[in-house]
SEDOGU-727066 format. One record per residue (C-alpha): y, x, z; residue in one letter. Coordinates in steps of 0.05 Angstrom, whole numbers, padded with zeros to 5 digits, always signed. Each point is the difference from the previous one (the first is absolute). Last residue first. Example, Ala and Ser with C-alpha at 12.3 -4.5 7.8 and 13.67 -1.06 7.14 Angstrom:
residues 2
-00021+00273+00143s -00069-00027+00013a 
//
This chain:
residues 771
-01868-00146+00141r -00053-00057+00002e -00042-00027-00058v -00046-00062+00004a -00063-00009-00043v -00022-00071-00012g +00014-00060+00039d -00056-00004+00048r +00024+00072+00017s -00018+00075-00015a +00054+00049+00023r +00033+00059-00035i +00052+00046+00032v +00045+00041-00036t +00018+00073+00028p +00063+00034-00028e -00003+00064-00025g +00021-00020-00069a -00001-00076-00012r -00065-00035-00022l +00012-00054-00050s -00053-00056+00016v -00033-00053-00043s -00050-00041+00028t -00072-00021-00009v -00048-00044+00035d -00069-00003-00025e -00028+00051+00055g +00061+00033+00025v +00035+00031-00055r +00064+00037-00006v +00042+00015-00067r +00037+00058-00004v +00072+00024-00013p +00012+00067+00025v +00074+00028+00028e -00016+00071+00025r -00039+00030+00058d -00043-00052+00009a -00026-00038+00059r -00049-00062+00008l -00021-00025+00065v -00055-00053+00007a -00007-00061+00045h -00050-00044+00031d -00050+00001-00053l -00062-00041+00011d -00067+00011+00024g +00018-00023+00076d +00052+00053-00002s +00030+00049-00050w +00051+00057-00002h +00014+00046-00060l +00047+00054-00012d +00016+00020-00074v +00036+00056-00035r +00027-00012-00065v +00007+00057-00053r -00014-00038-00062n -00071-00011+00018r -00020-00018+00068a -00009+00052+00054r -00030-00019+00071l +00037+00026+00062g -00027-00051+00052t -00064-00035+00008v -00006-00064+00041s -00050-00039+00038g -00033-00069+00013q -00059-00046-00027r -00035+00062-00036w -00057-00035-00005s +00017-00053-00056s +00010+00065-00040p +00072+00005-00033l -00002+00002-00070a +00069-00002-00032p +00038+00015+00070l +00068+00003-00031l +00005+00005-00074e +00057+00040-00030i +00026-00016-00071e +00038+00044-00050e -00029+00072+00007g -00073-00031-00002d -00012-00005+00074s -00058-00018+00049q -00001+00004+00077l -00049-00016+00052l -00065+00001-00036m +00023+00054-00043e +00008+00043+00061a -00072-00011+00016i -00019+00024-00067g +00041+00061+00004a -00029+00018+00067t -00068-00012-00031g +00014+00042-00061g +00021+00065+00039a -00061-00005+00048n -00043-00020-00056g +00031+00053-00049d -00020+00059+00045f -00074+00014-00018s -00056+00018+00053y -00066+00006-00031i -00054-00045+00027n -00073+00035-00028q -00034+00017-00062a +00063-00014-00040a -00025-00015-00080g +00053-00049-00015a -00015-00046+00062v -00067+00017+00038g +00041+00023+00063g +00059-00043+00011q +00071+00024-00011s +00038+00013+00068y +00057-00023+00038s +00026+00035+00058m +00004-00039+00065l -00026+00054+00043n -00069-00039+00009s -00005-00011-00072e +00033-00042-00051s -00033-00039-00062a -00040-00058+00041d +00040-00019+00057a +00070+00022-00016i -00002-00015-00075l -00039-00064+00009n +00044-00022+00053r +00056+00010-00047v -00040-00033-00053h -00008-00065+00040v +00071+00002+00012l +00017-00004-00071a -00041-00068+00002t +00042-00026+00059d +00065+00021-00041g -00015-00029-00060k +00066+00003-00037l -00034+00024-00070l +00041+00064+00009r -00026+00004+00071a -00072-00010-00031y +00009+00056-00045y +00034+00051+00051a -00057-00008+00048i -00053+00001-00055l +00028+00064-00024n -00010+00028+00067a -00070-00021+00004e -00010+00035-00064a +00032+00060+00029w -00049+00005+00055e -00059-00011-00042t -00042-00065-00011q -00048+00012-00053e -00030-00068-00008w -00077+00011-00003g -00019-00067-00023p +00059-00042-00031a +00039-00041+00049a +00057+00043+00012e +00008+00016-00069r -00002-00074-00028r +00051-00024+00058e +00045+00058-00022i +00001-00017-00071v +00008-00075+00013v +00059+00015+00040e +00032+00030-00055c -00014-00055-00045a +00028-00049+00055r +00067+00046-00013a -00005-00006-00074l -00002-00079+00003e +00052+00001+00054p +00047+00033-00045d +00078-00007+00026r -00017-00016+00077r -00062+00052+00002p +00042+00054-00036v -00044+00042-00051i +00046+00056-00032q +00026+00018+00067r -00027+00070+00001e -00029+00034+00065p -00037-00049+00005f -00013-00060-00047l +00006+00034-00067g -00044+00058+00039m -00056-00057-00005l -00028+00036-00064h -00012+00064+00040s -00056-00028+00045t -00044+00056+00019h -00055-00014+00050r -00051-00022-00047h -00052-00053+00021s -00009-00030-00070p -00020+00067-00023v -00017-00008-00078a +00056-00055-00004e -00010-00048-00055e +00056+00012-00051f +00052-00055-00012d +00041+00041-00054e +00064+00031+00018l -00033+00029+00060w +00006-00016+00079e +00007-00072-00019q +00035-00040+00059l -00061-00042+00025q -00015-00078-00019g -00078+00023-00011h +00012+00000-00073r +00058+00037-00003g +00073-00004+00013i +00052+00039-00042r +00063+00036+00014f +00045+00005-00062p -00007+00060-00047a +00062+00040-00011l +00047-00014-00057r +00060-00021+00043e -00002+00067+00028r +00004+00031-00057a +00064-00029-00022q +00028+00018+00071q -00015+00070-00011a +00028+00004-00073r +00062-00031+00031a +00005+00048+00059a -00008+00057-00051f +00058-00026-00042e +00047-00006+00061e -00019+00065+00025d +00056+00004+00063v +00042-00045+00035g -00033+00020+00067l -00018-00069+00025i -00022-00023-00071g -00042+00065-00010a -00034-00016+00069g -00014-00075-00018e -00031+00023-00067t -00034+00060+00031v -00029-00042+00059m -00021-00061-00048r -00038+00050-00045l -00032+00039+00057v -00024-00064+00034a -00026-00033-00060e -00044+00064-00017v -00021-00001+00073f -00029-00073-00003v -00027+00010-00072r -00037+00057+00018d -00034-00034+00061g -00015-00056-00046t -00046+00043-00050p +00034+00008-00065g -00052+00030-00048m -00067+00022+00036s -00036+00056+00034v -00050-00011+00056a -00070-00021-00034c -00064-00019+00037q -00053-00025-00053r -00014-00070-00005g -00002+00000-00077t +00059-00044+00000e +00038+00048+00040s -00004-00003+00077l +00060+00020+00039y +00019+00058+00047w +00050+00010+00052n +00040+00062+00030e +00055-00012-00024p +00006-00045-00064s -00010+00055-00044d +00039+00020-00060s -00008+00004-00079p +00053-00023-00003g +00065-00044+00011t +00019-00060-00034v +00055-00031-00038l -00018-00074-00016w -00009-00017-00073g -00060-00050+00021d -00052+00022-00049d +00015+00075-00019p +00024+00015+00070h +00061+00043-00017e +00002+00068+00031v +00030+00029+00062m +00006+00074+00001h +00077+00016-00024d +00030-00056+00045l -00049+00021+00053f +00020+00075+00002f +00072-00020-00002e +00000-00049+00054a -00032+00060+00046a +00056+00043-00015g +00050-00052+00006k -00027-00010+00075l +00008+00068+00018v +00065+00010-00028p +00024-00067+00030y -00024+00020+00077a +00030+00069+00002r +00071+00010-00020e +00025-00068-00020r -00039-00037+00051l +00012+00049+00053f +00075-00001-00014d +00003-00076+00000v -00023-00003+00070d -00031-00073+00008r -00039+00024+00062g -00054-00048-00002y -00005-00013-00074d +00010+00076-00019w -00060+00027+00049r -00041-00059-00027e +00018+00018-00075w -00024+00075+00017h -00065-00028+00030q -00008-00039-00066l -00014+00073-00026a -00067-00006+00032i -00027-00055-00046w +00033+00033-00063a -00038+00062+00013g -00069-00028+00017g +00008-00049-00063i -00050+00025-00048l -00066-00003+00049c -00046+00041-00045m -00040+00038+00057g -00025-00059+00038w -00059-00033-00039g -00017+00063-00035m +00010+00069+00039g +00044+00060-00011w +00068-00023+00022g +00054-00012-00057p +00053+00055-00003a +00060-00006+00042s -00009+00062+00052y +00062+00010+00039g -00012+00068+00032w -00016-00034+00070a -00057-00038-00037n -00001-00069-00040s -00047-00056-00008v -00005-00060-00043t +00044+00013-00059h +00064+00027-00008a +00054-00012-00064v +00059+00030-00023w +00055-00024-00053g -00014+00013-00071n -00066-00021-00033a -00053+00043-00037g -00058-00029+00042y -00033+00059+00027m +00045+00060-00014e +00066-00042-00001w -00012-00043+00071a -00035+00062+00033t +00059+00049-00015a +00051-00052+00031r -00047-00010+00058g +00014+00066+00026t +00075-00021+00005r -00008-00071+00025s -00049+00032+00050l +00055+00043+00028r +00043-00063+00019e -00062-00036+00025v -00008+00058+00051f +00078-00002+00015r -00004-00073+00012l -00065+00010+00044l +00034+00050+00043p +00061-00047+00009e -00038-00060+00025q +00007+00016+00073t +00074-00013-00014e -00013-00075-00008g -00026-00002+00069l +00031-00072+00015d -00056-00046+00012t +00006-00027-00070v +00012+00064-00033e -00055+00041+00023a -00061-00056+00007a -00022+00006-00072w +00001+00080+00005y -00075+00011+00008n -00014-00055-00048q +00028+00036-00052q -00050+00060+00010t -00058-00046+00003n +00006-00047-00055m -00016+00031-00067d +00044+00065+00007l -00049+00034+00041h +00027+00060+00036f -00049+00050+00017d -00053+00006+00056n -00048+00000-00054t -00056-00043-00028w -00074+00017-00002p +00009+00019+00075a +00011+00066+00029s +00078-00009+00001s -00012-00071+00026a -00038+00022+00057l +00036+00063+00021g +00032-00037+00061d +00070+00007-00028n +00059-00026+00036w +00069-00007-00040l -00017-00062-00040g -00069-00008-00016q +00007-00016-00070l +00064+00044+00000a +00064-00015+00032l +00061+00038-00040p +00008+00068-00011l +00056+00052+00021p +00016-00042+00063s +00079+00001+00006d +00013-00078+00001h -00058-00006+00044r -00073-00022-00013s -00062+00002+00046g +00028-00005+00074a +00052-00057-00020i -00052-00036-00039t -00055+00010+00055l +00055-00032+00047y +00015-00057-00047r -00071-00020-00008g -00003+00005+00072y +00052-00051+00011r -00040-00053-00040f -00063+00016+00036y +00038-00003+00065l +00025-00073-00020a -00070-00024-00013e -00026+00033+00066l +00052-00035+00040e -00022-00067-00032l -00072+00015+00030d -00044-00064-00017e -00076+00011+00009g -00050-00005-00060g -00048+00053+00013e +00042+00051-00042a +00060-00012+00050y -00052+00016+00060r -00016+00068-00037r +00072+00010-00015r +00023-00012+00074r -00055+00047+00020e +00025+00055-00046d +00071-00009+00029i -00019+00008+00072p +00010-00064+00040a +00067-00018+00033s +00014-00058-00049r -00073-00028+00005l +00004-00012+00077p +00050-00030-00009e +00031-00044-00054p +00025+00026-00073t +00074-00021-00005e +00034-00025-00064g +00011+00026-00067l +00058+00049+00017d +00026+00051-00053i +00047+00059+00004s +00035+00030-00060v +00052+00063+00009r -00031+00032+00050d -00052+00041-00038y +00050+00034-00044l +00053+00031+00046e -00062+00001+00053r -00035+00055-00043h +00060+00046-00001d +00021-00013+00077a -00076+00010+00021v -00002+00069-00041h +00066+00030+00026r -00021-00016+00071e -00065+00029-00004r +00027+00068-00032l +00049+00001+00051e -00047-00003+00059a -00048+00048-00031y +00046+00055-00014g +00052+00014-00054l -00011+00067-00022a -00080-00006+00003v +00011-00057-00055a +00042+00041-00047g -00043+00059+00002a -00061-00047-00013i +00030-00029-00054s +00028+00068-00030q -00073+00027+00000a -00029-00063-00032a +00049+00003-00060e +00003+00073-00009r -00080+00006-00008i +00002-00065-00050e +00058+00028-00045d +00004-00061-00045a -00016-00002-00068d -00006-00074-00007d -00061+00000+00045w +00001+00072+00035g -00017-00030+00068t +00021+00007+00068g -00033-00028+00060v +00028+00002+00074a -00029-00009+00068i +00036+00008+00064l -00052+00001+00061l +00029-00008+00070t -00040+00014+00062l +00018-00021+00069s -00024+00022+00070t -00039+00060-00026a -00055+00039+00032d -00032+00027-00061a +00019-00002-00074v -00050+00026-00047r +00017+00005-00075l -00043-00003-00059g -00036+00036-00054a -00031+00048+00052g +00034-00019+00065d +00066+00032+00000v +00037-00010+00066a +00052-00049+00029i +00021+00001+00075s +00022-00054+00049g +00059-00030+00033g +00036-00034-00057d -00038+00002-00068v +00021+00006-00073i -00049+00006-00056v +00026+00004-00070r -00051-00027-00059v +00022+00019-00068r -00031-00028-00065i +00011+00029-00067s -00011-00028-00068l -00015+00013-00071p -00008-00061-00047v -00060-00006-00041g -00032+00031-00067q -00065+00033+00009v -00055-00047+00015g +00007-00032-00065d +00028-00070+00023s -00029-00067+00022h -00065+00018+00035l +00010+00074-00003t +00049+00013+00060e +00058+00042+00012v +00058-00002+00049a +00023+00076+00002r +00000+00043+00060g +00035+00026+00061t -00012-00013+00074l +00042+00028+00057v -00012-00012+00072l +00061+00020+00043t +00006+00031+00073d -00003+00070-00027g -00014-00004-00074e -00079-00021-00008v -00024-00003-00068t -00035-00058-00034t -00022-00004-00079r -00011-00067-00025l -00057-00021-00043p -00004-00073-00026f -00029-00059+00032v +00024+00020+00069t -00023+00047+00060e +00029-00018+00063s +00064+00028+00035v -00003+00032+00070s +00031-00004+00071i -00039+00010+00056r +00009-00035+00069a +00021+00020+00074s +00029-00048+00054f +00050+00010+00057a +00021-00063+00040a +00038-00059-00013d -00006+00007-00070a +00045-00003-00066d -00023+00001-00071l +00049-00002-00059r -00027-00009-00075h +00061+00009-00051v -00008-00007-00074l +00059+00036-00035v +00048-00012-00057r +00062+00002+00048d +00032-00069-00022p -00064-00029-00022r -00033+00007+00071s -00075-00014+00007s -00018-00020+00072f -00046+00013+00051t +00005-00013+00072e -00048+00023+00056s -00018-00019+00075t -00047+00045+00034l -00029-00017+00075h -00043+00058+00026v -00056-00024+00046g -00054+00031-00048d +00035-00033-00056r +00036-00073+00008l +00033-00013-00067a +00061-00028-00030r +00022-00008-00069g +00061-00024-00040r +00011-00002-00068a +00074-00002-00022i +00040-00042-00053a +00048-00024+00044q -00006-00075-00012g -00071+00010-00028i -00020+00025+00073d -00071+00015-00014l -00039+00003+00070v -00055+00038+00023r -00044-00002+00065g -00055+00048+00025i -00037+00004+00064e -00056+00049+00018s +00019+00054-00048a -00037+00063-00010e +00023+00059+00027g +00014+00072-00037d +00044-00037-00046f -00008+00010-00076d +00066-00012-00031v -00011-00006-00079r +00044+00006-00062v -00039-00040-00054e +00001+00027-00071p +00033-00032-00061l -00024-00060-00042p +00009+00007-00076l +00045-00038-00048n -00035-00007-00067t -00009+00043-00066g +00010-00020-00070f -00024+00069-00027s -00029-00007-00071t +00020-00071-00010p -00032-00029-00070r +00030-00072+00005g -00038-00056-00036l +00018-00027-00067l -00047+00030-00052h -00073-00004+00020e +00009-00059+00060e +00047-00036-00047a -00053+00007-00064l -00051-00033+00043r +00042-00055+00028h +00024-00019-00067a -00072-00006-00024e -00016-00041+00048d +00058-00043-00004n -00007-00015-00072e +00044-00065+00005g +00039+00016-00067a +00063+00015+00043f -00035+00046+00044l -00033+00039-00057a +00065+00002-00036q +00035+00033+00064r -00048+00047+00006i +00010+00023-00072r +00075+00002+00013d -00004+00044+00061l -00056+00050-00035n +00046+00049-00026a +00041+00002+00062r -00056+00008+00052a -00037+00055-00031g +00028+00059+00034s -00009-00034+00068n +00062+00009+00042v -00009+00048+00056d +00028+00061-00036h +00066+00016+00037e -00026+00015+00070a +00036+00009+00066p -00047+00023+00061g -00062-00012+00036g -00010-00001+00078s +00054-00036+00043w +00031+00017+00063a +00065-00033-00015t -00006-00058+00049s -00020+00036+00057e -00058-00018+00046s -00021+00024+00069l -00058-00020+00045q +00027+00007+00071i -00051+00022+00054r -00002-00011+00076d -00061+00021+00033h -00060-00011+00048a +00005-00075+00007l +00035-00016-00062a +00077-00015-00010h +00005+00002-00081f +00062-00003-00037v +00000-00006-00074m +00058+00035-00030g +00051+00000-00054g +00045+00049-00029l +00043-00030-00057r +00033-00064+00015g +00006+00021+00077n -00067-00024+00024g -00045-00025+00055i -00064-00039+00001p -00040-00013+00058l -00075+00010+00002a -00056-00050+00007d -00007-00008-00071f -00020+00070-00009w -00052-00004+00052r -00002+00039+00070e +00058-00030+00037a -00010-00010+00067a +00009-00060+00051g +00046-00048+00009d +00045-00018-00061f +00074-00026-00005r +00038-00014-00066l +00078-00003+00015s +00059-00038-00023d -00019-00062+00043s +00007+00044+00065p +00074-00007-00020t +00050+00042-00045s +00070-00033+00006i +00033-00028-00057t +00058+00036-00038r +00060-00037-00019m 
//
């Protein structure tokens, strides 16, 4: 049943938006906008997911890699880490010629004749509409802005209670565009090129069209813009077409505009809202009420007071909703590419940083989709799944050329054309498990939906190819007989060798062990379900049994490397070795208390180290880690840290300036999505056989509810609690499903019946089941 959008589904601001982090994000899964309502103008900074510089390449693997692989392994096994590091830097790093980056597009501006004396702004995330109101020279103007997926246009509508005049123009951008005026339409054409991450020549061709429609006024050419005079309403229809994947960018943009004009504003709006709400309304959350007057304060003011230590339960719930909103706006089933580092909204800072606005496969791209399945947005993963399937094809050439191995491999970063070679810098470029890590999203899609056709046709081939690579690639450790990967990084950290030098590559880092175990387990299970590849599955299972165990180091910490190296950067943000805790379940507190405690020691040591590299995605990690550790109050500390210290006025999360070479705070999508996933993990956990209700409920969330969450094995869950304890839960399945239901230490077995709700209550005698 759908829920009703309420004021709690909006972000309200008083005053103008001048900074990027004040603007309101909208998107249709491909075309995004940051909406600014400023004193003298409205403006919309555009972005588009396929507006990439660079292009495909087939020769990015270092030509000396395969010939020197055994030599580097031998050096590592012999403890000659300094020499191995030197050889890896020379022979293993990738050599991209035109990797590229997603580039920001220009701003569409509406410059008014009069300056505003009053401005108010609202982002309605229930309807996916940015609204503005302004008083300009005695004229009241209201606006609505949205980006429609059904009709592939961004719409900006202005209505006034008296005639107004303005100039419509498009600003310059980071790459050259040619602007022409065709009657009532601005047309921009060019190619997305730059020289920092590519060769300045290769890039996607694109076309931008801005159609101007007025009521009660006139339109005239004004230089490279259009002048609107004496209008009572103004509608801008904006479309972007690109030539990515051989599309016809000019025809694409023109057709979108023509279709939108034929529909008219009212129908465009209606179709957009219905399309958004079909996804957004599936899940609702209530964590308690925020008292007045804070409840009625603007969001930026509420966030400021929250950062000072105030309690705001509705803000915490809103952050959860906001992560779902941004996921819907940024990634849809028919989006051409998945969410990049900055999601769909490009401020130009990541693309001009030492790192690019690309697909980081050593945490960030995965985290972008952590919330998808559990919050019932599984179809938003489709562009990611298609991307990984493309990567599994390009990665076969890399696996053979670089390692002499079958299957496929991808490393730390990728681009719009499926780059799979190592990165080009030590300390991060040689992450060997980027492909295996991102392939787990295929298993998540299967595990939540249990679609056997999807498993057979899409998930199993991807996972089998990843498993094939590691079965060929791994070698026996000369001392212990374990099968280990390498040379490989533990993203993106460094250790100290015996000489005190900072080194990166090693054999068998713990992060590798986590994801190798995962793909071997999944391919074995998948083969059994499908009744295929019995011999291959047996080989995978035998290899899985020979993987190195988790090890606890001298400080009581879970070791990041096979050896108990001293960390070169104790405050480092990356904790890939804890992925066995989340998203994997290779370390479970009730089963593995010593390992679980060792994970906590890692976190405690990192946070206590001088210069702790607090980032938005690291805080999201910590929410999920502590949820899995069943420590709700500690998880909530990191919810607060994420909102207060790693998200901005418009609640968009950011990576702090000074981290990884960034000169200033840079927007990153992963904190918003990861925060939503972490909150969901505090309320519901599942492994396909057991569903745990309220596993990490914080003491301050005394009463509340969440409806529409998904558990693995195609089960939907509604939760209601009061006085800090479960009141009741409702479980639904569309077929008969046997599950165990856990509430604290009480567990009961339940057989869910197709289409019939099952009510779970907690009592003094344990878990009670009602039909």
